[in-house]
C-alpha positions as CSV (number, residue, x, y, z in Angstrom):
1,X,0.0,0.2,0.3
2,X,1.2,3.3,-1.2
3,X,0.1,6.6,1.4
4,X,0.6,10.5,-0.3
5,X,0.1,13.5,2.0
6,X,-1.5,16.3,0.0
7,X,-2.1,20.0,1.0
8,X,-4.3,22.5,-0.3
9,X,-3.7,26.0,0.2
10,X,-6.2,28.0,-1.2
11,X,-5.4,31.1,-3.6
12,X,-9.1,32.5,-3.7
13,X,-12.0,32.4,-1.0
14,X,-13.6,28.2,-1.6
15,X,-17.3,27.4,-1.0
16,X,-18.1,24.0,0.3
17,X,-21.8,23.9,0.9
18,X,-22.8,22.9,4.3
19,X,-26.2,21.5,3.5
20,X,-28.7,21.3,0.2
21,X,-30.5,24.2,1.6
22,X,-30.7,26.9,-1.5
23,X,-32.2,30.1,0.6
24,X,-30.6,32.3,2.4
25,X,-26.9,32.5,2.8
26,X,-25.1,29.1,2.1
27,X,-23.1,27.7,5.1
28,X,-19.5,26.2,4.1
29,X,-17.6,23.4,5.7
30,X,-14.5,24.2,7.5
31,X,-12.0,21.3,6.1
32,X,-12.2,20.1,2.3
33,X,-14.0,16.4,2.1
34,X,-12.1,13.8,0.2
35,X,-14.7,13.4,-2.2
36,X,-13.5,16.6,-3.6
37,X,-10.3,15.4,-4.6
38,X,-11.8,12.5,-5.8
39,X,-13.5,14.9,-8.3
40,X,-10.2,16.5,-8.9
41,X,-8.6,13.2,-10.2
42,X,-11.4,11.8,-11.9
43,X,-11.9,14.9,-14.1
44,X,-8.5,14.1,-15.4
45,X,-8.7,10.4,-15.7
46,X,-12.4,8.9,-15.8
47,X,-13.2,10.4,-19.3
48,X,-9.7,9.6,-20.6
49,X,-9.7,5.8,-19.7
50,X,-13.7,5.5,-21.0
51,X,-12.6,6.9,-24.2
52,X,-9.7,4.3,-24.7
53,X,-12.3,1.7,-23.4
54,X,-10.3,0.9,-20.3
55,X,-14.2,1.6,-18.4
56,X,-13.4,-1.4,-16.0
57,X,-10.2,0.2,-14.6
58,X,-11.7,3.9,-14.4
59,X,-14.4,2.1,-12.2
60,X,-12.2,0.1,-10.1
61,X,-10.3,3.1,-9.3
62,X,-12.6,5.6,-8.6
63,X,-16.0,3.3,-7.9
64,X,-14.7,1.1,-5.6
65,X,-12.4,1.9,-2.5
66,X,-9.0,0.6,-4.0
67,X,-7.8,4.2,-4.1
68,X,-8.8,6.1,-0.8
69,X,-9.0,10.2,-0.7
70,X,-9.0,11.3,3.1
71,X,-10.4,14.6,4.3
72,X,-7.9,17.6,4.7
73,X,-8.3,19.3,8.1
74,X,-6.5,22.9,8.4
75,X,-3.2,23.3,9.2
76,X,-2.0,24.4,12.6
77,X,1.6,26.5,12.8
78,X,2.6,24.2,9.5
79,X,1.4,20.5,11.3
80,X,-1.8,18.9,10.3
81,X,-4.6,18.8,12.6
82,X,-7.5,16.7,13.9
83,X,-10.8,17.2,14.6
84,X,-11.4,17.7,18.5
85,X,-12.5,14.1,20.4
86,X,-16.0,14.3,21.6
87,X,-14.7,12.9,24.7
88,X,-12.9,16.1,25.2
89,X,-14.6,18.5,27.8
90,X,-13.8,21.5,30.0
91,X,-15.6,23.5,32.9
92,X,-18.2,25.6,31.7
93,X,-17.0,29.1,30.9
94,X,-13.1,27.9,31.2
95,X,-12.4,28.4,27.3
96,X,-13.0,31.2,25.2
97,X,-13.3,31.3,21.7
98,X,-9.8,32.5,20.4
99,X,-8.8,31.8,17.0
100,X,-5.6,29.8,18.4
101,X,-5.2,28.9,21.8
102,X,-3.3,26.0,23.9
103,X,-4.7,22.7,25.0
104,X,-4.4,23.4,28.9
105,X,-5.1,21.6,31.8
106,X,-8.8,22.9,31.7
107,X,-9.0,20.0,29.2
108,X,-10.1,16.8,30.5
109,X,-10.9,13.2,28.5
110,X,-14.2,11.9,29.8
111,X,-13.6,8.2,28.4
112,X,-11.4,7.5,30.5
113,X,-12.5,9.2,33.8
114,X,-15.6,10.5,35.8
115,X,-16.7,13.6,35.2
116,X,-17.3,14.2,39.2
117,X,-13.6,13.6,39.6
118,X,-12.2,15.3,36.5
119,X,-14.3,18.8,37.6
120,X,-14.7,18.5,41.1
121,X,-18.2,18.5,40.7
122,X,-18.6,21.4,38.4
123,X,-20.5,21.5,35.2
124,X,-18.5,20.0,32.3
125,X,-19.3,21.1,28.9
126,X,-18.4,19.5,25.4
127,X,-16.0,20.2,22.7
128,X,-17.7,19.9,19.7
129,X,-16.4,21.9,17.2
130,X,-12.8,22.9,15.7
131,X,-9.2,20.8,15.3
132,X,-6.1,20.8,17.1
133,X,-2.5,19.7,16.4
134,X,-1.2,16.7,18.6
135,X,2.3,17.9,17.7
136,X,2.0,21.8,18.7
137,X,-1.1,21.4,21.3
138,X,-2.7,24.2,19.7
139,X,-6.5,24.5,18.9
140,X,-7.3,26.4,15.4
141,X,-10.6,27.7,14.1
142,X,-10.6,28.4,10.0
143,X,-11.3,31.8,9.5
144,X,-14.3,32.4,7.1
145,X,-16.2,35.4,5.4
146,X,-19.5,35.7,4.1
147,X,-20.5,37.8,0.9
148,X,-23.9,38.8,-0.4
149,X,-25.4,38.7,-4.3
150,X,-28.4,38.9,-6.1
151,X,-29.8,36.7,-9.4
152,X,-30.1,38.7,-12.5
153,X,-33.5,39.1,-14.0
154,X,-32.9,36.7,-17.4
155,X,-35.8,39.1,-19.0
156,X,-34.0,42.0,-18.5
157,X,-30.4,40.7,-18.7
158,X,-29.1,43.0,-21.7
159,X,-29.8,45.9,-19.0
160,X,-27.9,44.0,-16.0
161,X,-30.9,44.5,-13.9
162,X,-30.9,42.6,-10.6
163,X,-33.9,39.7,-10.0
164,X,-36.9,41.0,-7.3
165,X,-36.6,39.5,-4.2
166,X,-33.7,36.9,-5.2
167,X,-30.5,38.1,-3.1
168,X,-28.5,34.9,-1.7
169,X,-25.3,34.5,0.0
170,X,-22.2,32.4,0.6
171,X,-20.3,32.0,3.8
172,X,-16.5,30.9,2.6
173,X,-13.0,30.1,3.5
174,X,-10.8,32.6,3.4
175,X,-7.4,32.5,0.4
176,X,-4.2,32.0,2.2
177,X,-5.7,28.9,4.3
178,X,-3.9,25.3,4.1
179,X,-5.4,22.0,4.7
180,X,-3.5,19.0,4.8
181,X,-4.9,15.6,4.1
182,X,-3.7,12.1,3.0
183,X,-4.4,9.4,-0.2
184,X,-3.8,5.8,0.7
185,X,-3.8,3.5,-2.8
186,X,-3.8,0.0,-2.5
187,X,-2.6,0.2,-6.1
188,X,-2.3,3.8,-7.8
189,X,-1.4,1.8,-11.2
190,X,-1.9,4.7,-13.9
191,X,-3.3,7.4,-11.4
192,X,0.3,9.5,-11.4
193,X,-0.4,10.9,-8.5
194,X,2.7,12.5,-7.9
195,X,2.2,14.4,-10.9
196,X,-0.5,16.3,-9.7
197,X,2.2,18.2,-7.1
198,X,2.3,21.8,-7.6
199,X,-0.8,22.0,-9.8
200,X,-3.5,24.7,-9.8
201,X,-7.0,22.8,-9.3
202,X,-10.4,24.5,-9.0
203,X,-12.9,23.2,-5.5
204,X,-16.4,23.3,-4.8
205,X,-18.9,25.7,-6.4
206,X,-19.1,28.5,-8.4
207,X,-15.6,28.0,-9.6
208,X,-16.3,30.0,-13.0
209,X,-16.8,33.3,-11.1
210,X,-14.7,34.5,-8.1
211,X,-14.2,31.3,-6.1
212,X,-12.1,27.7,-5.9
213,X,-8.8,28.0,-7.2
214,X,-6.3,26.3,-5.1
215,X,-2.7,24.9,-5.7
216,X,-1.8,21.2,-4.6
217,X,1.2,20.0,-3.0
218,X,2.0,16.2,-3.2
219,X,4.5,14.1,-1.0
220,X,5.2,10.1,-1.0
221,X,5.3,9.0,2.9
222,X,7.8,6.5,2.8
223,X,6.9,4.8,6.1
224,X,2.8,4.0,6.0
225,X,1.7,3.8,9.9
226,X,1.1,-0.2,10.8
227,X,-2.4,-1.5,11.4
228,X,-2.6,-1.8,15.6
229,X,-3.0,-5.1,17.3
230,X,-6.0,-5.5,19.8
231,X,-3.6,-6.4,22.5
232,X,-5.3,-5.1,25.8
233,X,-8.7,-5.2,27.6
234,X,-9.9,-1.9,26.3
235,X,-9.6,-0.6,22.9
236,X,-10.3,3.5,22.0
237,X,-11.5,3.9,18.3
238,X,-11.4,7.5,17.4
239,X,-13.2,9.1,14.2
240,X,-10.4,10.6,12.3
241,X,-13.0,11.3,9.7
242,X,-16.8,10.8,9.2
243,X,-17.9,6.7,9.5
244,X,-20.8,5.8,7.1
245,X,-21.4,2.5,9.0
246,X,-23.1,-0.6,7.3
247,X,-24.8,-3.4,9.3
248,X,-24.6,-6.9,8.4
249,X,-26.9,-6.5,5.5
250,X,-25.7,-3.6,3.9
251,X,-28.2,-1.0,5.1
252,X,-26.5,2.3,7.2
253,X,-26.6,2.5,10.8
254,X,-25.5,4.9,13.4
255,X,-25.5,2.1,15.9
256,X,-21.7,0.9,15.9
257,X,-21.1,-3.1,16.6
258,X,-17.8,-4.4,16.9
259,X,-18.2,-6.4,14.3
260,X,-18.2,-3.5,12.0
261,X,-14.4,-3.2,13.3
262,X,-13.5,-6.7,12.2
263,X,-13.9,-7.5,15.8
264,X,-14.8,-10.5,18.1
265,X,-15.4,-10.9,21.7
266,X,-15.8,-7.3,22.1
267,X,-18.9,-5.2,23.2
268,X,-18.9,-1.2,23.1
269,X,-18.9,0.7,27.0
270,X,-21.8,3.1,26.4
271,X,-20.7,5.1,29.0
272,X,-17.1,5.8,28.1
273,X,-18.5,6.4,24.1
274,X,-19.2,9.9,22.8
275,X,-21.1,9.9,19.4
276,X,-22.6,12.4,17.6
277,X,-24.5,11.9,13.8
278,X,-25.2,14.2,11.0
279,X,-27.0,13.3,7.5
280,X,-26.4,15.1,4.2
281,X,-27.1,14.5,0.5
282,X,-23.6,15.2,-1.8
283,X,-23.9,16.8,-4.8
284,X,-23.0,14.9,-7.8
285,X,-21.7,17.4,-10.3
286,X,-21.4,14.7,-13.1
287,X,-25.3,14.3,-13.0
288,X,-26.3,17.5,-11.8
289,X,-28.1,16.1,-9.5
290,X,-27.9,15.0,-5.5
291,X,-27.1,11.4,-4.5
292,X,-28.7,9.4,-1.6
293,X,-29.1,10.9,1.6
294,X,-26.1,9.7,4.2
295,X,-26.4,9.5,7.6
296,X,-23.0,9.2,9.5
297,X,-21.1,9.1,12.8
298,X,-19.6,12.3,12.8
299,X,-15.9,13.1,13.1
300,X,-14.3,13.7,16.4
301,X,-16.8,10.5,17.8
302,X,-15.0,8.0,20.5
303,X,-16.0,4.4,20.8
304,X,-14.7,2.4,23.7
305,X,-14.6,-1.4,23.3
306,X,-14.0,-3.6,26.3
307,X,-12.9,-7.4,25.6
308,X,-15.9,-9.7,26.3
309,X,-14.3,-13.1,25.9
310,X,-11.3,-14.2,28.0
311,X,-10.2,-16.8,25.4
312,X,-10.7,-14.0,22.5
313,X,-7.9,-13.5,20.0
314,X,-5.6,-11.1,22.1
315,X,-3.4,-9.9,18.7
316,X,-6.2,-9.5,16.6
317,X,-5.5,-7.1,13.7
318,X,-7.7,-3.8,13.6
319,X,-8.6,-2.3,10.7
320,X,-7.7,1.8,9.4
321,X,-10.8,2.0,7.5
322,X,-14.4,1.2,8.3
323,X,-18.0,1.6,6.8
324,X,-18.7,2.6,3.6
325,X,-17.6,5.1,0.9
326,X,-13.8,4.6,1.8
327,X,-13.0,6.7,-1.5
328,X,-14.2,9.6,-0.6
329,X,-12.7,10.1,3.1
330,X,-15.5,8.1,5.1
331,X,-14.5,5.6,7.6
332,X,-10.9,6.6,8.8
333,X,-10.6,4.6,12.0
334,X,-7.4,5.6,14.4
335,X,-6.8,3.4,17.3
336,X,-5.3,4.3,21.0
337,X,-4.3,7.4,20.0
338,X,-2.0,9.0,22.8
339,X,-4.3,12.2,23.2
340,X,-7.5,10.3,24.0
341,X,-5.7,10.1,27.5
342,X,-5.8,12.5,30.7
343,X,-1.7,11.7,31.1
344,X,-1.0,13.7,27.6
345,X,-3.8,16.2,28.3
346,X,-2.4,17.3,31.8
347,X,0.9,18.1,32.4
348,X,2.1,16.6,35.8
349,X,3.2,20.4,38.2
350,X,4.3,19.8,41.4
351,X,1.6,22.3,42.6
352,X,1.7,21.4,46.3
353,X,5.5,22.0,46.4
354,X,5.4,25.5,44.8
355,X,2.6,26.4,46.9
356,X,4.9,25.3,50.0
357,X,7.6,27.4,48.4
358,X,9.1,30.3,50.4
359,X,9.9,33.6,49.1
360,X,8.0,35.9,46.9
361,X,5.4,34.6,44.1
362,X,8.1,36.1,41.8
363,X,10.2,33.4,43.0
364,X,7.7,30.5,42.4
365,X,7.2,31.8,38.5
366,X,11.1,31.7,38.1
367,X,10.9,27.8,39.3
368,X,8.1,27.1,36.9
369,X,10.1,28.7,34.0
370,X,13.0,26.2,34.6
371,X,10.8,23.1,35.4
372,X,8.2,23.6,32.8
373,X,8.7,24.5,29.5
374,X,5.4,25.2,27.9
375,X,4.5,29.2,28.5
376,X,0.9,28.4,29.0
377,X,1.7,26.2,31.8
378,X,2.9,29.4,33.9
379,X,0.2,31.6,32.7
380,X,-2.2,29.3,34.0
381,X,-0.5,29.4,37.4
382,X,-0.1,32.8,37.4
383,X,-4.1,33.1,36.7
384,X,-4.5,31.2,39.7
385,X,-2.4,33.0,41.9
386,X,-4.1,36.3,40.8
387,X,-7.7,34.8,41.5
388,X,-6.2,33.7,45.1
389,X,-5.1,37.5,45.6
390,X,-8.2,38.8,44.1
391,X,-10.2,36.4,47.0
392,X,-8.3,37.7,50.1
393,X,-8.0,40.9,49.0
394,X,-12.1,40.9,48.8
395,X,-12.5,39.6,51.8
396,X,-10.1,41.9,53.7
397,X,-12.0,44.9,52.0
398,X,-15.2,43.8,53.1
399,X,-13.9,43.5,56.7
400,X,-12.7,47.0,56.8
401,X,-15.9,48.4,54.6
402,X,-17.9,47.2,57.8
403,X,-16.7,49.9,60.1
404,X,-18.5,52.1,58.6
405,X,-22.8,53.3,58.0
406,X,-23.3,50.8,55.4
407,X,-25.9,51.3,52.4
408,X,-28.6,49.4,51.1
409,X,-28.0,45.6,49.5
410,X,-29.2,47.1,46.2
411,X,-26.7,49.7,46.3
412,X,-24.0,47.3,46.5
413,X,-25.2,45.2,44.0
414,X,-24.6,48.3,41.5
415,X,-21.0,48.5,42.8
416,X,-20.7,45.3,42.0
417,X,-22.1,45.6,38.6
418,X,-19.9,48.6,37.8
419,X,-16.9,46.9,39.1
420,X,-17.9,43.9,36.3
421,X,-18.6,46.1,33.4
422,X,-15.8,48.6,33.8
423,X,-12.5,47.8,31.6
424,X,-10.2,49.2,34.3
425,X,-9.7,50.9,37.8
426,X,-9.6,54.5,35.9
427,X,-13.2,53.5,34.4
428,X,-14.6,52.2,37.4
429,X,-13.3,55.5,39.3
430,X,-14.9,57.5,36.9
431,X,-18.2,55.2,37.2
432,X,-18.2,55.9,41.0
433,X,-17.3,59.6,41.3
434,X,-17.9,61.3,37.9
435,X,-20.9,63.7,37.0
436,X,-23.5,60.6,37.3
437,X,-21.3,58.6,39.1
438,X,-22.9,56.2,42.1
439,X,-21.5,58.4,44.9
440,X,-22.4,61.9,43.2
441,X,-25.8,61.2,41.3
442,X,-28.9,59.5,42.0
443,X,-31.6,60.0,45.0
444,X,-29.9,57.3,46.8
445,X,-26.1,59.0,46.5
446,X,-26.7,60.5,50.2
447,X,-26.1,56.7,51.4
448,X,-22.8,56.8,50.8
449,X,-21.1,58.6,53.2
450,X,-17.9,60.5,52.9
451,X,-15.5,57.9,54.6
452,X,-16.8,54.6,53.2
453,X,-16.3,56.7,49.5
454,X,-12.6,57.4,50.7
455,X,-12.0,53.8,51.9
456,X,-13.4,52.1,48.7
457,X,-11.1,54.5,46.6
458,X,-8.1,54.0,49.0
459,X,-8.8,50.4,48.3
460,X,-8.8,50.4,44.9
461,X,-5.7,52.9,44.5
462,X,-3.7,50.6,46.7
463,X,-3.1,52.5,49.6
464,X,-3.5,49.5,52.1
465,X,-1.2,47.8,50.2
466,X,1.6,50.2,49.2
467,X,4.4,47.7,48.4
468,X,2.1,46.0,46.2
469,X,1.0,46.3,42.7
470,X,-1.8,44.2,41.3
471,X,-3.2,44.3,37.5
472,X,-6.6,45.8,36.9
473,X,-8.6,42.5,36.2
474,X,-7.0,41.6,39.8
475,X,-8.2,44.7,41.6
476,X,-11.8,44.5,39.7
477,X,-12.0,41.1,41.0
478,X,-11.6,42.1,44.3
479,X,-13.9,44.9,44.3
480,X,-16.6,42.5,42.8
481,X,-16.3,40.0,45.7
482,X,-16.2,42.6,48.9
483,X,-19.4,44.5,47.2
484,X,-21.1,41.1,47.3
485,X,-19.9,40.2,50.4
486,X,-21.7,43.6,51.7
487,X,-24.6,42.9,49.6
488,X,-25.1,39.3,51.2
489,X,-24.4,41.1,54.6
490,X,-27.1,43.6,54.3
491,X,-29.6,41.1,53.1
492,X,-29.0,39.1,56.4
493,X,-29.4,41.9,58.4
494,X,-33.0,42.6,57.4
495,X,-33.1,42.5,53.7
496,X,-33.2,45.9,51.3
497,X,-33.8,49.1,52.7
498,X,-35.2,50.7,49.8
């Protein structure tokens, strides 16, 4: 078997329709399906072989699974990426939607760990979209754009008039993006795959207008990956692409069975498996019509198998492709990948030792820099340190503010809200002491006594801790905590007096 790596660089925006809908904005996929590259090669060779009378060869190459065109996923820092496994979860609200972010200690794989233990009882959120690189340990999201167009009135074409009520739009992949995938061949006789290296190709829809141009690069992989063996009591199958599973009678199904993967003496572990499904109808450009609807297991799904027979074959070979339509990139399987383990996700850090480290926080950070190579781990420790500072400072501030005559719980709630909305300490001061500030404007402004105002402003300015200099977000967090503490105290004293 031969294996090639191919890379597609978009020279123009590309539209890869996600659904068959024709109304509104046409959404685009965030990857290049293998069927697109299959079409590129079929346009070159299918008609030629049929004209030469070698139709059987054309059918063998393009209509069987002898040649399999895998999907192309976005590149991350020049490295190929993979769909995020559906077994990956994070604590709710912990991750932001940055274009590129590091895989950090906030992610856990729940195929091998209980969520109660993983997040200390907090609510987990499944990571359902996006891609990551197992080499660079970075997430990536494809940059997309949108364009709005109108149809031309056929009756008035000579005047270039737009048709009434016929606006439509495209969501597209932006030019300059790179995608990488693989091609596997049992026999590439006559395909001349290497000759396409450096070729300019046209992809997807609206190729004759302003979309679809790309450059193709192909290289031969010297050592194709070996098929692993089932040598343990647990097996994990990761869907590197969508799976079009077929049951024993050849009918499509979305309920995986061990027999679909060539396994005997094994059973699925439902509580450790994570599956999603989608359905679509691919467009056949040759027939100008959509093919039959397909119901598939979505890429990124994770299925865990357990050995059910003690005398089963412990060195059973495992397939790298399952189901149907392998020629279009469906059915790619990766067995027991290293990134489906919490040991890979969580970098062991001696937190207990660092917490007991004598000296200032700077000394702790210096030790981290020496012991941990990845900067994102250091940033996570600093964030934890800032959260602790904000919590203790907020409690100290509330204890000091209790000495003064206090306004109502509603007024403390307003202070907490202002601290939440403010971008920096200067903005919060303006919201408190400005012309329409909380301390100046309004019927209840008189409830904020001068002594309490001074105590609050001194806390914000760091007068209580002149030797410490904290970032604005830490000070704002401390103010929110202190205001909420005061609000709760006023409520316990007898409710809101407003």
